[in-house]
C-alpha positions in Angstrom: 10.7 80.9 -15.5 12.3 77.8 -16.6 10.6 75.7 -19.1 11.1 72.1 -19.1 8.0 71.0 -20.9 8.7 70.7 -24.4 7.6 67.4 -25.0 3.7 69.3 -24.3 4.4 71.8 -26.6 7.2 74.5 -27.6 7.4 77.9 -27.8 6.7 79.7 -31.3 10.0 80.7 -33.1 10.2 84.4 -34.2 10.1 83.4 -37.9 6.9 81.4 -37.4 5.5 84.2 -35.7 6.3 86.5 -38.4 5.2 84.2 -41.3 1.6 83.8 -39.2 1.2 87.7 -39.0 2.2 88.4 -42.3 -0.2 85.6 -43.9 -3.0 86.4 -41.6 -2.6 90.1 -42.2 -2.5 90.1 -46.1 -3.2 86.8 -47.5 -7.1 86.7 -45.7 -9.0 85.4 -48.7 -10.3 81.3 -48.6 -7.9 79.0 -50.4 -10.9 77.2 -52.3 -12.5 80.5 -53.8 -11.6 81.3 -57.5 -11.1 84.8 -57.0 -7.3 86.7 -56.8 -7.4 86.6 -52.9 -8.4 82.7 -52.9 -5.5 82.2 -55.8 -3.3 83.8 -53.8 -4.1 81.6 -50.6 -4.1 78.6 -52.3 -0.7 79.2 -54.1 1.0 79.6 -50.5 -0.9 76.0 -49.8 0.8 74.4 -52.5 3.8 76.1 -52.0 4.0 74.9 -48.5 3.1 71.3 -49.2 5.9 71.0 -51.7 8.2 72.7 -49.1 7.5 70.3 -46.8 7.5 67.3 -49.4 11.0 68.3 -50.4 11.9 68.3 -46.7 10.8 64.5 -46.2 11.8 63.1 -49.2 7.9 62.3 -50.1 5.2 62.9 -52.6 3.4 66.0 -51.9 0.2 64.3 -52.8 0.4 62.4 -49.7 0.4 65.0 -47.4 -2.7 66.4 -45.7 -3.0 69.4 -43.3 -4.7 68.6 -39.7 -5.5 70.7 -36.5 -2.7 68.1 -35.1 -1.4 65.2 -33.5 -4.5 63.6 -32.6 -6.7 64.2 -35.7 -3.4 62.9 -38.0 -3.3 59.9 -35.6 -7.3 58.9 -35.6 -7.7 60.2 -39.4 -4.7 58.0 -40.4 -5.3 55.1 -38.6 -9.0 54.6 -39.7 -8.3 55.6 -43.4 -5.5 52.8 -44.0 -7.0 49.7 -41.6 -10.6 49.9 -42.8 -9.5 49.3 -46.7 -10.1 45.2 -46.7 -13.0 44.1 -45.0 -11.6 40.7 -44.6 -8.9 42.2 -42.7 -9.9 42.9 -39.2 -6.3 42.6 -36.7 -4.3 46.0 -36.1 -1.0 45.3 -34.5 0.0 48.2 -31.9 2.5 49.0 -29.5 2.0 49.3 -25.5 3.6 52.8 -25.7 1.0 54.6 -27.7 -0.2 58.3 -27.2 -4.2 58.4 -25.8 -5.0 59.5 -29.1 -4.1 56.0 -31.1 -6.4 53.8 -28.2 -9.2 56.4 -28.2 -9.5 55.7 -32.0 -8.7 51.7 -31.5 -11.5 51.6 -29.4 -13.6 53.0 -31.8 -12.9 50.5 -34.4 -13.1 47.8 -32.0 -17.1 48.8 -30.9 -18.1 49.8 -34.2 -16.0 47.9 -37.1 -15.2 44.6 -35.0 -11.6 44.9 -35.2 -9.5 43.2 -32.7 -6.2 45.0 -31.3 -3.7 42.9 -30.3 -0.4 44.5 -28.5 3.1 43.7 -29.7 5.9 42.5 -27.2 8.1 44.8 -25.5 11.4 44.0 -23.9 12.9 45.5 -20.9 13.8 48.5 -22.3 10.4 49.1 -24.3 11.5 47.9 -27.7 9.4 46.3 -30.2 12.0 43.9 -31.6 11.7 43.0 -35.4 11.3 39.2 -34.3 8.4 40.1 -31.8 6.8 42.0 -34.7 7.5 39.3 -37.1 6.1 36.9 -34.4 2.9 38.8 -34.1 1.9 39.4 -38.0 -0.9 37.3 -39.5 -2.9 36.5 -42.8 -5.6 39.0 -40.7 -3.6 42.1 -39.8 -4.6 45.0 -41.4 -2.6 47.7 -39.7 0.3 47.6 -37.8 0.8 51.4 -35.4 4.2 51.8 -33.7 4.8 55.4 -32.2 8.7 56.6 -33.2 9.4 58.5 -29.6 7.4 57.5 -26.4 6.2 61.2 -25.4 6.5 59.7 -21.4 9.9 58.4 -21.5 11.9 59.2 -24.9 12.2 55.3 -25.9 12.9 55.2 -29.5 11.8 52.3 -31.7 13.4 51.2 -34.8 11.5 52.0 -37.1 14.0 51.4 -40.1 14.5 47.8 -38.8 10.2 47.3 -38.3 9.6 48.4 -41.3 11.1 45.7 -43.5 9.1 43.0 -41.4 5.9 44.5 -42.1 7.1 45.7 -45.7 8.2 42.2 -46.5 4.5 41.0 -45.5 3.0 43.9 -47.4 1.2 45.2 -44.0 0.6 48.5 -43.9 2.6 50.5 -40.8 1.5 53.8 -39.6 3.7 55.9 -37.3 3.3 58.5 -34.8 6.0 60.7 -35.5 4.5 63.8 -33.4 7.7 63.3 -30.9 10.2 62.4 -33.5 10.0 65.2 -36.3 13.2 67.3 -36.0 14.2 65.7 -32.8 15.9 62.5 -34.1 17.0 61.7 -38.0 14.6 59.3 -39.1 13.6 58.3 -43.0 10.1 58.1 -43.8 10.3 56.3 -46.9 8.1 53.1 -47.1 5.8 53.9 -44.1 2.2 53.8 -45.5 1.3 56.9 -43.1 2.7 58.9 -40.5 1.6 61.8 -38.3 3.2 65.1 -36.7 2.3 68.6 -35.3 3.6 72.1 -35.5 3.7 72.9 -31.7 6.1 70.0 -31.2 8.6 72.0 -33.4 7.9 75.7 -32.5 5.2 76.5 -35.0 1.8 77.1 -34.3 -0.9 75.0 -32.4 -3.9 73.3 -34.1 -1.5 72.6 -37.1 -0.7 69.2 -37.8 0.4 67.2 -41.0 -0.6 63.7 -42.1 1.0 62.1 -44.7 -0.9 58.6 -46.8 1.3 57.0 -48.8 -0.3 57.8 -52.5 0.5 54.0 -53.4 -1.4 52.5 -50.5 -4.7 51.9 -50.9 -7.0 54.0 -48.2 -10.5 54.9 -47.7 -11.9 58.6 -46.7 -13.9 59.2 -43.6 -16.4 61.3 -45.5 -18.8 61.4 -48.5 -18.5 63.8 -50.9 -15.6 65.8 -49.8 -13.7 67.3 -52.4 -11.1 69.2 -50.2 -7.8 67.7 -49.5 -7.9 65.0 -51.6 -11.5 64.1 -49.8 -10.0 63.3 -46.4 -11.1 66.4 -44.5 -13.5 69.2 -45.5 -13.6 72.5 -44.2 -11.6 75.9 -44.6 -7.9 75.8 -44.9 -5.6 77.8 -42.2 -3.1 79.1 -44.3 -1.4 81.6 -41.7 -1.0 78.4 -39.8 -0.1 76.0 -42.4 2.2 78.4 -43.8 3.8 79.5 -40.2 4.0 75.1 -39.9 6.5 74.8 -43.2 8.4 77.9 -42.1 9.0 76.2 -38.6 9.7 72.6 -40.0 12.1 74.2 -42.5 14.2 75.7 -39.5 13.9 72.8 -37.3 15.0 70.4 -39.6 18.4 71.6 -40.6 18.8 71.5 -37.0 18.3 68.2 -35.9 21.7 66.9 -35.0 22.7 69.8 -33.4 19.7 70.5 -31.2 20.1 66.4 -30.3 24.0 67.3 -29.2 22.6 69.9 -26.9 19.7 67.7 -25.0 22.5 65.0 -24.8 24.3 67.5 -22.7 21.6 69.3 -20.6 20.3 65.4 -19.9 23.8 64.2 -19.0 24.2 66.9 -16.7 21.0 66.6 -14.8 21.6 62.8 -14.0 24.8 63.9 -12.9 22.8 66.5 -10.5 20.0 64.4 -9.2 20.0 62.8 -6.0 20.8 59.0 -5.7 17.2 58.8 -3.8 15.5 60.1 -7.1 15.2 57.2 -9.8 16.1 58.2 -13.1 14.0 56.8 -16.0 16.3 57.7 -19.2 14.7 56.6 -23.0 16.7 56.9 -25.9 15.6 60.3 -27.0 17.6 62.7 -24.5 15.3 65.5 -24.8 13.5 63.4 -22.2 14.1 62.5 -18.9 11.7 60.8 -16.1 12.3 60.9 -12.5 10.6 59.0 -10.0 10.4 61.2 -6.5 11.6 58.9 -3.4 8.0 59.3 -1.8 6.2 62.6 -3.0 3.1 62.5 -5.4 4.1 63.7 -9.1 1.3 66.0 -9.0 2.1 67.8 -5.7 5.7 68.3 -6.8 4.5 70.2 -10.0 2.8 71.9 -8.2 4.7 73.6 -5.8 7.9 73.6 -7.9 5.5 75.2 -10.6 5.1 78.3 -7.9 9.1 78.8 -8.0 8.9 79.2 -11.0 9.5 75.9 -13.0 7.5 74.2 -15.6 7.6 70.3 -15.8 5.1 67.8 -16.6 4.1 64.1 -15.0 3.4 62.2 -18.1 1.7 63.0 -21.6 -0.6 66.4 -21.6 -3.6 65.0 -23.5 -3.4 62.0 -20.4 -3.4 64.6 -18.0 -6.6 64.3 -16.6 -7.1 59.9 -17.1 -7.0 58.5 -13.7 -6.0 55.4 -15.0 -1.9 54.3 -14.9 0.0 55.3 -17.5 0.0 52.8 -20.2 3.8 53.6 -21.2 4.6 53.0 -17.3 3.0 49.8 -16.8 4.8 48.0 -20.0 8.0 49.2 -18.6 6.8 47.4 -15.2 6.6 50.5 -13.2 3.8 49.4 -10.3 0.7 51.9 -9.6 2.5 54.0 -6.8 5.8 54.6 -9.0 3.9 55.7 -11.9 2.2 58.2 -9.6 5.8 59.8 -8.3 7.0 60.0 -11.9 7.7 63.2 -12.9 9.0 63.7 -17.0 11.6 66.7 -17.7 11.7 67.6 -21.3 14.4 69.9 -22.5 15.0 71.8 -25.7 18.1 73.3 -27.3 17.0 76.5 -26.2 17.6 75.3 -22.4 21.3 75.8 -21.2 23.3 73.7 -18.2 22.7 76.6 -15.8 18.7 76.0 -15.6 19.1 72.3 -15.5 21.3 73.0 -12.4 18.8 75.4 -10.5 16.3 72.7 -11.2 18.4 69.9 -9.6 19.3 71.9 -6.8 15.9 73.1 -5.9 14.6 69.3 -6.7 17.1 67.4 -4.1 16.5 70.1 -1.7 12.4 69.4 -1.5 12.4 65.7 -2.4 15.8 64.6 -2.9 
């Protein structure tokens, strides 16, 4: 089996698995309990939180443990946007993950927000000038994804946060596909999200950072866990496992980036000229538009031959509507239906790329 669906999820590392097993077996106390087992679990939580904060170079008090990227996005956006009742405008990139548009739709319906799309250029980029031109006195929040999960397009978050910072407008970044994948500074953001299963950690473990210096509203009343943002019992094994995986992958960003750069270069060289390549900035993701065959058919057929890859984001796979990202890039509905996504990781090899390209060309080139 050759796995090229790392944007959907990654394999848990051996270290993350070992950490999960050890904590689940030996530290099963509820971290809110006052007895010894509870205190031990709470200590592990605080240690993991500080470890994560040190990696990001941010205050530990800003980190909230969630069930993953979707919950982090939705909780973060809702908490940041509803601070000022006089501001009811949210600016958003057209390339966002489905979880972002889900919460924005809710805010429009239930709280009267207006959502405005930011313009992108032919390369799918939001420019500083484009962002500056859309900001207004009514803007409550700007939401921009760092790395697009469908195409690998990266936004210049450093340049964009200078614009929002100058106007004192909070910027929330979906960093789910960016953390441990690209070099990035998280300083100066109002908030960001990430998910452990994107960097060899466990599923259902995520992080939300909300800048402690920014005003926010909590979703719940009389909730005292995690600074009032999320009720419920914390998954201690998952959190420790996530911190373990993050620690390992954080130190290998440059090395991993170099590997996937080589892999995508080889893939682009080997695929048939009849297959159109859509290559964003992050080299771990490569889009291919097949000449005639529907993407889902290719995924199924090649899956039977031992190749795992996808079409669009796994969270949008059941959505019958054309993908927003591909539409924003000017692809037709027909082209979008022939789009496949190859997402590689540092564990993949040139041999695997060669075998994939050979099979793809024989069937569809």
